[in-house]
C-alpha positions in Angstrom: 0.0 0.0 0.0 1.4 3.4 -1.0 1.7 6.2 1.6 -1.0 8.9 1.4 -2.0 11.7 3.7 -5.7 11.1 2.8 -7.2 8.8 5.5 -10.3 8.1 3.4 -8.3 6.7 0.5 -6.4 4.5 2.9 -9.6 3.1 4.3 -11.0 2.5 0.8 -7.8 0.7 -0.3 -7.8 -1.5 2.8 -11.4 -2.4 2.2 -10.7 -3.1 -1.5 -7.8 -5.5 -0.5 -10.4 -7.4 1.6 -12.9 -7.5 -1.2 -15.3 -5.2 0.7 -17.0 -2.0 -0.5 -17.8 -0.2 2.7 -17.2 -0.2 6.5 -20.7 -1.6 7.0 -19.6 -4.7 5.1 -16.6 -5.0 7.5 -19.0 -5.3 10.4 -21.7 -7.4 8.7 -21.3 -10.2 11.2 -22.6 -8.0 14.0 -26.4 -7.9 14.1 -27.9 -4.7 12.7 -29.8 -3.9 15.9 -26.5 -3.9 17.9 -24.7 -1.8 15.3 -27.5 0.8 15.4 -27.4 0.9 19.2 -23.7 1.5 19.2 -23.6 4.0 16.4 -22.0 7.3 17.6 -23.7 10.4 16.3 -21.6 12.5 13.9 -21.1 15.5 16.0 -18.1 16.9 14.2 -16.8 20.1 15.7 -17.8 19.4 19.3 -15.5 21.0 21.9 -13.5 18.9 24.3 -15.8 19.8 27.2 -18.9 18.8 25.1 -17.3 15.5 24.2 -16.4 14.8 27.8 -19.9 15.6 28.9 -21.4 13.3 26.4 -19.1 10.4 27.4 -20.0 11.0 31.0 -23.7 10.7 30.2 -23.0 7.4 28.3 -21.1 6.1 31.2 -24.0 6.7 33.5 -26.0 4.0 31.6 -23.7 1.4 33.2 -24.1 0.0 36.7 -21.1 -0.9 38.8 -20.5 -2.5 42.1 -20.2 0.8 43.8 -23.7 1.9 42.8 -25.5 -0.6 45.1 -25.3 -4.1 46.6 -24.4 -6.7 43.9 -25.3 -10.3 44.1 -24.0 -11.2 40.7 -21.3 -13.9 40.6 -21.0 -16.8 38.1 -17.2 -16.5 37.9 -16.7 -12.8 38.6 -17.1 -11.6 42.2 -17.2 -8.4 44.2 -14.6 -9.0 46.9 -12.9 -6.3 48.9 -9.6 -5.0 47.5 -7.2 -3.2 49.9 -6.5 0.3 48.8 -2.7 -0.4 48.8 -3.1 -2.8 45.8 -4.3 -0.1 43.3 -1.9 2.4 44.8 1.2 0.2 44.3 0.0 -1.0 40.9 0.0 2.6 39.7 3.8 2.8 40.0 5.3 3.2 36.6 7.9 0.3 37.0 4.9 -2.1 37.3 2.3 -0.9 34.8 4.8 -0.1 32.1 7.3 -3.0 32.6 8.0 -5.1 29.5 8.8 -8.9 29.1 11.8 -9.5 31.4 14.0 -11.2 28.8 17.1 -9.5 30.2 17.3 -10.6 33.9 20.2 -8.3 34.7 17.9 -5.3 34.4 14.6 -7.0 35.3 15.2 -8.4 38.8 12.2 -6.4 40.3 9.5 -7.7 38.0 11.1 -11.2 38.0 11.0 -11.4 41.7 7.4 -10.2 41.8 6.5 -13.1 39.3 8.4 -15.5 41.4 6.5 -14.5 44.6 3.2 -14.8 42.7 4.1 -18.4 41.6 5.1 -19.2 45.2 1.8 -17.9 46.6 -0.3 -19.8 44.0 1.6 -23.0 44.9 0.9 -22.5 48.6 -2.8 -21.7 47.8 -3.3 -24.8 45.6 -1.0 -27.2 47.3 0.7 -28.0 44.0 4.4 -28.2 43.1 4.9 -25.6 40.3 2.9 -22.6 39.1 3.3 -20.5 36.0 2.7 -16.7 35.6 0.1 -16.6 34.2 -2.7 -17.2 31.6 -5.4 -15.0 30.2 -8.4 -16.2 32.2 -9.8 -19.2 34.0 -11.3 -20.6 30.8 -8.1 -20.4 28.8 -6.2 -21.9 31.7 -8.6 -24.8 31.7 -8.3 -25.3 28.0 -4.5 -25.3 28.2 -4.7 -27.8 31.0 -6.9 -30.1 28.9 -4.4 -29.9 26.1 -1.5 -30.8 28.5 -3.5 -33.8 29.7 -4.3 -35.1 26.2 -0.7 -34.7 25.2 0.8 -36.2 28.4 -1.4 -39.3 28.4 -1.7 -39.7 24.6 -5.4 -40.0 25.2 -7.7 -37.5 23.4 -10.9 -37.7 25.3 -11.5 -35.0 28.0 -14.5 -35.4 30.2 -16.2 -32.0 31.1 -18.9 -32.0 33.7 -22.3 -30.4 32.9 -21.8 -28.4 36.1 -18.7 -26.6 34.6 -18.9 -22.9 33.9 -20.5 -22.7 30.4 -17.9 -20.2 29.2 -15.1 -22.5 30.3 -16.7 -25.4 28.5 -17.1 -23.4 25.3 -13.4 -22.3 25.4 -12.3 -25.9 25.7 -14.4 -26.9 22.8 -13.0 -24.0 20.7 -9.4 -25.2 21.5 -10.5 -28.7 20.5 -11.3 -27.6 16.9 -7.6 -28.1 16.3 -8.0 -31.8 16.9 -5.8 -31.9 19.9 -8.5 -33.3 22.1 -12.1 -34.6 22.2 -14.3 -33.0 24.9 -17.3 -35.0 26.2 -19.9 -34.0 28.7 -20.5 -35.8 32.0 -24.2 -35.6 33.0 -25.2 -34.0 36.3 -27.6 -35.0 39.0 -28.8 -32.5 41.7 -26.4 -29.9 40.4 -23.4 -32.3 40.8 -21.4 -34.7 38.6 -23.4 -37.9 38.3 -20.8 -40.4 39.6 -22.5 -43.4 38.1 -22.6 -41.9 34.6 -19.0 -40.7 35.0 -17.9 -44.2 35.8 -19.7 -45.5 32.7 -17.7 -43.0 30.6 -14.3 -43.8 32.0 -12.2 -46.0 29.7 -8.6 -46.1 28.4 -9.3 -43.3 25.9 -9.9 -40.7 28.6 -7.0 -38.4 29.2 -8.4 -36.3 31.9 -11.5 -35.6 34.0 -12.3 -32.0 34.9 -13.8 -31.1 38.3 -14.9 -27.5 39.1 -14.7 -26.9 42.8 -17.1 -25.3 43.8 -18.9 -25.8 40.5 -20.8 -23.3 38.4 -23.9 -23.5 40.7 -21.7 -22.9 43.8 -22.0 -26.5 44.8 -19.3 -28.6 46.4 -18.6 -31.6 44.2 -17.9 -35.0 45.7 -14.2 -34.6 44.7 -12.9 -37.6 46.7 -15.2 -40.2 45.1 -14.7 -38.7 41.6 -10.9 -38.8 41.9 -11.0 -42.4 43.2 -13.0 -43.4 40.2 -10.7 -41.6 37.8 -7.5 -43.1 39.2 -8.6 -46.6 38.2 -8.2 -45.6 34.6 -4.9 -43.7 35.0 -6.5 -40.6 33.6 -5.4 -37.2 34.9 -7.4 -35.0 37.3 -7.8 -31.3 36.5 -9.4 -29.2 39.2 -10.8 -25.8 38.2 -10.9 -24.0 41.6 -12.0 -20.7 43.0 -9.1 -19.2 45.0 -11.1 -17.6 47.8 -12.8 -20.8 49.0 -9.5 -22.5 49.0 -8.7 -20.7 52.2 -11.2 -23.0 53.9 -11.3 -26.0 51.6 -9.0 -28.9 51.0 -6.6 -27.7 48.2 -6.2 -29.6 44.9 -2.8 -30.8 45.8 -4.1 -32.6 48.9 -6.9 -34.1 46.8 -4.3 -35.6 44.5 -5.1 -33.4 41.4 -2.5 -33.4 38.6 -3.4 -29.9 37.4 -5.1 -27.0 39.2 -6.4 -24.0 37.3 -8.7 -21.1 38.0 -9.5 -17.4 37.5 -7.6 -15.0 39.8 -10.0 -12.1 39.5 -11.1 -12.4 43.1 -7.4 -11.9 44.2 -7.2 -8.1 44.1 -8.6 -7.5 40.6 -11.9 -5.5 40.2 -14.8 -6.9 38.3 -14.3 -4.3 35.6 -17.4 -5.4 33.6 -15.8 -8.8 33.0 -12.1 -8.2 32.5 -9.2 -8.3 32.2 -8.7 -11.1 34.6 -5.9 -13.6 34.9 -5.8 -17.4 34.7 -3.6 -19.3 37.1 -2.2 -22.8 36.6 -0.3 -25.1 38.9 0.8 -28.7 38.3 2.6 -31.6 40.0 6.3 -32.0 39.4 5.7 -34.7 36.7 4.1 -32.1 34.4 6.8 -29.4 35.0 8.1 -29.3 31.5 4.6 -29.2 29.9 3.2 -26.2 31.7 2.8 -23.2 29.3 3.6 -19.5 29.9 6.4 -18.0 31.9 8.3 -19.7 34.7 10.6 -17.7 36.9 13.3 -19.6 38.8 15.5 -18.6 41.7 19.3 -18.9 41.4 22.4 -17.1 42.4 24.5 -14.7 40.4 28.3 -14.7 39.9 28.7 -13.0 43.3 26.6 -15.6 45.0 23.7 -13.3 45.6 20.0 -14.3 45.1 18.8 -13.7 41.6 15.8 -14.6 39.4 15.6 -15.7 35.7 13.1 -17.0 33.2 13.6 -20.7 33.0 12.6 -23.8 31.0 12.0 -21.6 28.0 13.0 -24.1 25.3 9.6 -25.8 25.5 7.9 -22.6 24.4 7.6 -20.5 21.3 11.2 -19.3 21.3 12.9 -22.4 19.8 10.6 -25.3 18.8 7.3 -23.7 17.9 6.0 -26.7 15.9 6.7 -29.0 18.9 5.5 -26.7 21.7 2.5 -27.8 23.7 1.4 -24.2 23.8 2.5 -21.0 22.0 1.3 -18.7 24.7 4.2 -16.2 25.2 2.5 -13.4 27.1 0.7 -13.3 30.4 -1.5 -11.0 32.5 1.5 -9.6 34.4 -0.2 -6.7 36.1 -3.2 -8.7 37.1 -0.9 -11.4 38.5 1.0 -8.8 40.4 -2.3 -7.5 41.9 -3.1 -11.1 43.0 0.3 -11.4 44.7 -0.1 -8.0 46.4 -3.6 -9.0 47.6 -2.5 -12.3 49.0 0.4 -10.6 50.7 -1.7 -7.8 52.3 -4.6 -10.0 53.5 -2.4 -12.9 54.5 -3.7 -16.4 55.4 -5.9 -15.2 58.2 -7.5 -12.4 56.1 -8.2 -14.7 53.2 -9.8 -17.2 55.5 -12.0 -14.5 57.1 -13.1 -13.4 53.6 -14.0 -16.9 52.7 -15.7 -17.6 56.0 -17.8 -14.4 55.9 -18.9 -15.1 52.3 -20.0 -18.6 53.2 -22.0 -17.6 56.3 -23.7 -14.7 54.4 -24.7 -17.2 51.7 -26.1 -19.5 54.3 -28.0 -16.7 55.9 -29.5 -15.6 52.5 -30.5 -19.2 51.7 -32.3 -19.5 55.1 -34.1 -16.1 54.7 -35.2 -17.0 51.2 -36.5 -20.3 52.4 -38.5 -18.6 55.1 -39.9 -16.2 52.5 -41.3 -19.2 50.6 -38.7 -19.7 47.9 -37.6 -23.1 46.7 -34.3 -24.2 45.3 -33.4 -26.4 42.3 -30.6 -28.1 44.1 -30.2 -29.5 47.7 -26.4 -30.2 47.6 -24.0 -28.3 49.9 -22.8 -24.9 48.5 -20.1 -22.4 49.5 -21.0 -18.8 48.7 -23.3 -19.1 45.7 -26.6 -20.9 45.1 -29.5 -21.0 42.7 -33.0 -20.1 43.7 -36.2 -20.8 41.7 -37.9 -17.7 40.3 -40.5 -17.7 37.4 -39.1 -14.6 35.6 -35.4 -14.0 36.3 -35.0 -11.3 33.7 -38.0 -9.3 35.0 -36.9 -9.8 38.6 -33.4 -8.4 37.7 -35.1 -5.3 36.2 -37.2 -4.9 39.3 -34.1 -5.2 41.6 -32.2 -2.6 39.6 -35.1 -0.2 40.0 -34.6 -0.5 43.7 -30.8 0.0 43.6 -29.8 -3.7 43.7 -27.8 -5.6 41.1 -29.3 -9.0 41.0 -27.9 -12.5 40.1 -27.1 -14.5 37.0 -30.1 -15.6 35.1 -30.8 -19.3 34.6 -33.8 -21.0 33.2 -36.6 -20.3 35.7 -33.9 -19.6 38.4 -31.4 -17.1 39.5 -27.8 -17.7 40.7 -27.0 -15.5 43.6 -23.5 -14.8 45.0 -22.4 -13.4 48.4 -19.0 -12.0 49.4 -17.7 -10.4 52.6 -18.7 -6.9 51.2 -22.4 -7.7 51.7 -24.3 -6.9 54.9 -27.3 -8.7 56.4 -29.4 -5.5 55.9 -28.6 -5.7 52.1 -29.6 -9.4 52.0 -32.8 -8.6 53.9 -33.7 -5.9 51.3 -32.9 -8.4 48.5 -35.2 -11.0 50.0 -38.0 -8.5 50.5 -37.8 -7.2 46.9 -37.7 -10.8 45.5 -40.7 -11.7 47.6 -42.6 -8.6 46.5 -41.9 -9.3 42.8 -42.4 -13.1 42.8 -45.3 -13.5 45.2 -47.0 -10.3 46.3 -46.9 -8.3 43.0 -47.0 -11.2 40.6 -50.7 -10.8 39.7 -50.1 -7.2 38.7 -47.3 -8.2 36.3 
């Protein structure tokens, strides 16, 4: 393409190269109603102050966790973040740091990654952690690929109780032919152990367990893992880091790979991202873990030093043989997680988990007293589903009262509770749900 100072001609030439005649053709895959909603009016000549005012008005259409109590979870949670986290993340040496390929000038960021890896290992009970992956879903997909390659068995069993986004990401990765995902049916919101056993054979490379699962329920991990071990398949546990402060970690269960989303560790909800995916493995899978690994060593003077290690397995040298070509990571998000875990410490993390669990138990009890029923009776941690006839309408009603409701299921709503919620807020939630679903239903 030849250089030109006319931007319109550049756009036309680019479109022509793609065989398109207009910008509308470029966005043809986006439904027309969405394109019309997002179309920005042509207000050429607006002043800076006018533009700022218009953007502020558009921003007011959004609801955030600071606008009112939020009971939305489903993989993204409103946990408290110490003020020191955002303050320190704003330092230029952190938010502008580049890939630390030169250890002699990157000791600070390398040490921060090393500390993050150490904390994830302590949290999960695993031997080695990387730093890091893009999100919980991509971490799980990478783990499934590792399992299929390590066992030379293509079949990966995904529970019906797995986060649907995670399941879809795994299926997208599987398009390459590296693995064959298959669904394990559920019973009472949990993996159906009998049906899982029937699916297990010598073609299964791994079984995935989400703990707690998408519905907030505690899976029977011990019985599942015992069944899986008989076939020599690997166990992948997709875990929530906050509950791990109170629950038996994947390493103690005997999991081979532990993955999850680190959003709850010092990262705001931010309308869904960016997050970070963490991954930890046992020592047998050390050379198959993707992403960065920082190791501790000593320099020529015998002083403690940090370096990127085991890089030959990645994209730098043997791309065609690499198990993964992920070369980047969510460094700033991982650093936020390390800061969060450092500031709150083991006791603070346990308090956050314990408070979340007890508030969820309180909400469940109050909803039951109000006459609500529940699709599942299995034990849950900080999230549960409640039967409601019109979840979408209920959410609109809750928003009108200043409450951000839950995740909409079919004839049910998934509600999440964190240590930021108060009993008074839960009482208000229950009262509004009762008003909409029972008292005011005939008028709607």
